[in-house]
Each structure stands twice: as structure tokens, then as C-alpha cells.
Residue, then its C-alpha position, 0 to 999 in steps of 0.5 A: m185857455n178859457p174853456r168857452h173861448h177854446l170851444k168857440k174858437f174850435s166850432a167857429l172853425l168847424v162851421a167856417g170850414i162848412v160854408i167854406a167847402g158848401c158854397d158856390s164860388d158864384s159870389t152873387a148868391p142871394s141875399n137873406k139866403e138862410i142854410a140850415i146845418g144838421g145836427l145828429f147828437s145823443l142828447t139822452g142816451n148813452w154818450a150823452t155827454l158828448g151830444v150836449a157838448s157838440k150841440a153847445a159847440m154847434e151852437i156856439g159855432i153858428e152864432d160866431v159865423n153869423a155874428y161875421l157874416a153878419a157885418g158883411t154883404t153876402g145875406m147868408h144865415f146859417t140855423a141849427s136843425i139838431q135831432d137827439t138819436k140816443l145812439i140808436p141807427a135807425t133814428a139817425l136815419s130817419a132824422v138825416t132823411a128828414m133833414k135832407g127833405a128839409g133842404v140839410e146838405v150837411v150834418i155834423g155827426p152822427q156819433s158812433s160808428a154803428e150810426v155812421g154805417a147805417l147813414r153811410s148809403e143814404a148821406a152818399q146817395s142823396g149828396v149829404v156831407l156827414i161829419s161824425q165827432g165820434s165814429t172811430a171805426h176807420s174802416l168805415a171809411f177804408a171800404k174795404p174788407v179788414l181783417l184783424v188776427n189777435g191771440d186774445s182767448h188762446h182758443y181758435r174763433s172766427d166772427n165779426p164782432l163789431k156787427a150783430g147776427q154775424p156768423c161765429e165759429f169757435e174750436s173743439g179739438a180740430d174741428t169748430v162749432d157754432c159759437l151760439t152752441i155753446p153757453a154763455a159764459v164770464d169769458f165767453t159770449p156766443d155773440a160778441w157784439n152783445n159786448h159792446p151793442v153800437y156798433n154796425v161795421p160790415n166789412f170787418h172780421r176777426v180771427v182769433v189764434h189759438g195761441s199756447t194752448e196745447p196741442l199746438e197749432w198755427l194758422r196759415l192765412t193766403v191773400t187772394p186780391g181780387a176775391t170777394a169770399v162771403a164772411s164764414s169760419d175760414a174766409f172773407g173778401p181776399f182773405s182765407w185761413e186754414r188752421v194747422l195741427p202739426 
């Protein structure tokens, strides 16, 4: 299949879906009504390839939908209001606030989970519908505490690598110490968010278990439904845990 043809079909379906979802069921819509669809894409920053492709898809989709509507009597016409976020959450937040003030109700984007996290509350309060084409943090949609337990480094660690500046504890014998007190190394980053500084997922926490390093130990996990513990070295939301050294 011709790539451009495929792109047009995809984008037309996307914009048509927005039209169906956003239009009032009343068929007596005012004539010559112009509806702006927002676009928040990284056009000059990281992930610019996806941003440029998304911009093209959106513009082609709007072109196709307008051509279809021109043959009818609805009087509706769609335009694109696109902003370059450079994948910066604060920039995306300012852009969506301005778009809402200009009457935009539906926004395609933003691309990253960090941007979605920064915009989510504002969008919910203002009624703006966000349709992100790049966010992969399912925990944002889940909106409840998510605990990841893995065995990456063979040393106990408790942190949130998907949000900047979060508490982090690392094992020191039977005790733990603040990760920031340990010098950075090839295999150790005091604030793991710096390994991929685009995320902003507050409802996530990670526990790296001790693994096979001697002396051996294990982790006792307790789930208390309804609990809302603030993230710490041994608790988060309904989860709490304890290192057990035989």
C-alpha cells in the first residue's frame, strides 16, 4: 500500500472519530462553523521524527475531512492549531492552556508520558480531550498506585525512576542509605530518572530485590486495601514491604 495513502486513511479516521465524539447530536449546527483541533507535537526537540509525522497526518486528515464536509450542508470546517512542545512538559502545559482559551476542545498529543502527566489535571478541569499518540505509561490511565518488583542489580533499591527528585534508598548491609549519598558510577545512578528524563509518573514505585547476591535475603510484601501510604523506602499506597535476612 502507498504509505501516503495509508497515512491519509489513518488520519482521516482519527479526525472523523474526533468529529463524531465532539459534535452535538443536534443536526441544526450553525452554518460556517469553524472548529479548531489542537496538536501538541515535538517538532524540533527529541522525538521530532514522530512529531513531524504526526503533524503531517493531522493536516492530511483535516484536509480529507474538510473535503468530505464541503460536499454536504453542515457548514462545518476544521482547522489545525499546532504547537511545538520540544517534549518539554511546561511548554505543553502553557500551550494547552492557551488552546483552551482560544476555544480548542480536542488536542492530539502530547507525545510523551511526562507531558501527559503534566497536562492531565489541567485537561480534566478544563474539559479538554487529550489523545496522546506517543505516551506509553499505562499507569497514567490507571491512576492508582503501581508497584514494580524486579531483580535488576542484585542489590535492594526502593525508588521511582519515572519521576524526578523522588526518594531513593539503597541497601547498605542490613540497612539502607539515601541513594544521593552514593557516588554515581557506570552501573549506578543516584536519581534513576536521569537515565530517561522525559517521564512524570507519580503513581509508580519500584522495588529492586536483593537477588542472588550473598548473604541471601527475601522480601515480604503486604497489600492493605484502602491504604494510602506516601512513597518511602518500605511503603507506597496499599503496598508495604520488609527485607528479611535469614
